C-alpha positions as protocol buffer text, in pm:
chain_id: "A"
residue {
  index: 1
  type: MET
  ca { x: 469 y: 878 z: 924 }
}
residue {
  index: 2
  type: ILE
  ca { x: 395 y: 1011 z: 578 }
}
residue {
  index: 3
  type: GLU
  ca { x: 35 y: 1013 z: 465 }
}
residue {
  index: 4
  type: GLN
  ca { x: -64 y: 1072 z: 106 }
}
residue {
  index: 5
  type: VAL
  ca { x: -427 y: 1138 z: 18 }
}
residue {
  index: 6
  type: ILE
  ca { x: -564 y: 1149 z: -335 }
}
residue {
  index: 7
  type: THR
  ca { x: -889 y: 1335 z: -390 }
}
residue {
  index: 8
  type: ILE
  ca { x: -1103 y: 1347 z: -700 }
}
residue {
  index: 9
  type: ASP
  ca { x: -1369 y: 1610 z: -746 }
}
residue {
  index: 10
  type: LYS
  ca { x: -1668 y: 1638 z: -980 }
}
residue {
  index: 11
  type: VAL
  ca { x: -1462 y: 1821 z: -1242 }
}
residue {
  index: 12
  type: ASP
  ca { x: -1218 y: 1529 z: -1263 }
}
residue {
  index: 13
  type: ILE
  ca { x: -1503 y: 1281 z: -1294 }
}
residue {
  index: 14
  type: ARG
  ca { x: -1663 y: 1489 z: -1569 }
}
residue {
  index: 15
  type: LYS
  ca { x: -1335 y: 1495 z: -1765 }
}
residue {
  index: 16
  type: VAL
  ca { x: -1314 y: 1116 z: -1750 }
}
residue {
  index: 17
  type: GLU
  ca { x: -1678 y: 1080 z: -1853 }
}
residue {
  index: 18
  type: LEU
  ca { x: -1617 y: 1299 z: -2159 }
}
residue {
  index: 19
  type: LYS
  ca { x: -1317 y: 1088 z: -2260 }
}
residue {
  index: 20
  type: LEU
  ca { x: -1513 y: 764 z: -2217 }
}
residue {
  index: 21
  type: GLY
  ca { x: -1792 y: 888 z: -2446 }
}
residue {
  index: 22
  type: GLY
  ca { x: -2064 y: 624 z: -2480 }
}
residue {
  index: 23
  type: ILE
  ca { x: -1964 y: 437 z: -2167 }
}
residue {
  index: 24
  type: ALA
  ca { x: -1949 y: 742 z: -1940 }
}
residue {
  index: 25
  type: LYS
  ca { x: -2149 y: 571 z: -1665 }
}
residue {
  index: 26
  type: LYS
  ca { x: -1850 y: 344 z: -1608 }
}
residue {
  index: 27
  type: ALA
  ca { x: -1629 y: 641 z: -1507 }
}
residue {
  index: 28
  type: PRO
  ca { x: -1638 y: 561 z: -1133 }
}
residue {
  index: 29
  type: ASP
  ca { x: -1537 y: 200 z: -1203 }
}
residue {
  index: 30
  type: VAL
  ca { x: -1256 y: 305 z: -1435 }
}
residue {
  index: 31
  type: MET
  ca { x: -1122 y: 562 z: -1191 }
}
residue {
  index: 32
  type: THR
  ca { x: -1141 y: 325 z: -895 }
}
residue {
  index: 33
  type: ARG
  ca { x: -946 y: 56 z: -1077 }
}
residue {
  index: 34
  type: ALA
  ca { x: -688 y: 305 z: -1203 }
}
residue {
  index: 35
  type: LEU
  ca { x: -633 y: 453 z: -856 }
}
residue {
  index: 36
  type: ASN
  ca { x: -597 y: 113 z: -692 }
}
residue {
  index: 37
  type: ARG
  ca { x: -350 y: -1 z: -956 }
}
residue {
  index: 38
  type: ALA
  ca { x: -152 y: 324 z: -924 }
}
residue {
  index: 39
  type: VAL
  ca { x: -125 y: 281 z: -548 }
}
residue {
  index: 40
  type: GLN
  ca { x: -1 y: -77 z: -587 }
}
residue {
  index: 41
  type: THR
  ca { x: 257 y: 36 z: -842 }
}
residue {
  index: 42
  type: ALA
  ca { x: 370 y: 323 z: -619 }
}
residue {
  index: 43
  type: ARG
  ca { x: 413 y: 86 z: -324 }
}
residue {
  index: 44
  type: THR
  ca { x: 621 y: -152 z: -537 }
}
residue {
  index: 45
  type: ALA
  ca { x: 844 y: 133 z: -653 }
}
residue {
  index: 46
  type: ALA
  ca { x: 883 y: 262 z: -295 }
}
residue {
  index: 47
  type: VAL
  ca { x: 981 y: -83 z: -167 }
}
residue {
  index: 48
  type: GLN
  ca { x: 1240 y: -122 z: -443 }
}
residue {
  index: 49
  type: GLU
  ca { x: 1382 y: 224 z: -379 }
}
residue {
  index: 50
  type: ILE
  ca { x: 1410 y: 168 z: -5 }
}
residue {
  index: 51
  type: ARG
  ca { x: 1577 y: -170 z: -52 }
}
residue {
  index: 52
  type: GLN
  ca { x: 1848 y: -12 z: -267 }
}
residue {
  index: 53
  type: GLY
  ca { x: 1965 y: 192 z: 31 }
}
residue {
  index: 54
  type: TYR
  ca { x: 1914 y: -61 z: 310 }
}
residue {
  index: 55
  type: VAL
  ca { x: 1957 y: -432 z: 365 }
}
residue {
  index: 56
  type: ILE
  ca { x: 1598 y: -523 z: 449 }
}
residue {
  index: 57
  type: LYS
  ca { x: 1343 y: -772 z: 327 }
}
residue {
  index: 58
  type: ALA
  ca { x: 1070 y: -643 z: 96 }
}
residue {
  index: 59
  type: LYS
  ca { x: 813 y: -805 z: 325 }
}
residue {
  index: 60
  type: ASP
  ca { x: 937 y: -598 z: 619 }
}
residue {
  index: 61
  type: VAL
  ca { x: 916 y: -274 z: 422 }
}
residue {
  index: 62
  type: ARG
  ca { x: 574 y: -359 z: 279 }
}
residue {
  index: 63
  type: SER
  ca { x: 434 y: -442 z: 623 }
}
residue {
  index: 64
  type: THR
  ca { x: 493 y: -83 z: 738 }
}
residue {
  index: 65
  type: MET
  ca { x: 271 y: 57 z: 463 }
}
residue {
  index: 66
  type: LYS
  ca { x: -105 y: 78 z: 487 }
}
residue {
  index: 67
  type: ILE
  ca { x: -311 y: 105 z: 171 }
}
residue {
  index: 68
  type: VAL
  ca { x: -677 y: 202 z: 177 }
}
residue {
  index: 69
  type: ARG
  ca { x: -828 y: 91 z: -150 }
}
residue {
  index: 70
  type: ALA
  ca { x: -1049 y: 329 z: -345 }
}
residue {
  index: 71
  type: SER
  ca { x: -1413 y: 245 z: -395 }
}
residue {
  index: 72
  type: ARG
  ca { x: -1688 y: 377 z: -622 }
}
residue {
  index: 73
  type: LYS
  ca { x: -1807 y: 599 z: -338 }
}
């Protein structure tokens, strides 16, 4: 089983806050939404790629993947 972990440190959060300017307090919300969307997009791409090589239903491929959604914490 392949496990991919994405970590964000204080430096990354600070960079996002600087780019957001006046709404810097929303950085955790912005990053959480972006991470969750990126994971969904990556799963979709993985399912499509796998289905090109094998005759299998997308549902069956998707059911083997576990996604832990990011939160503000």
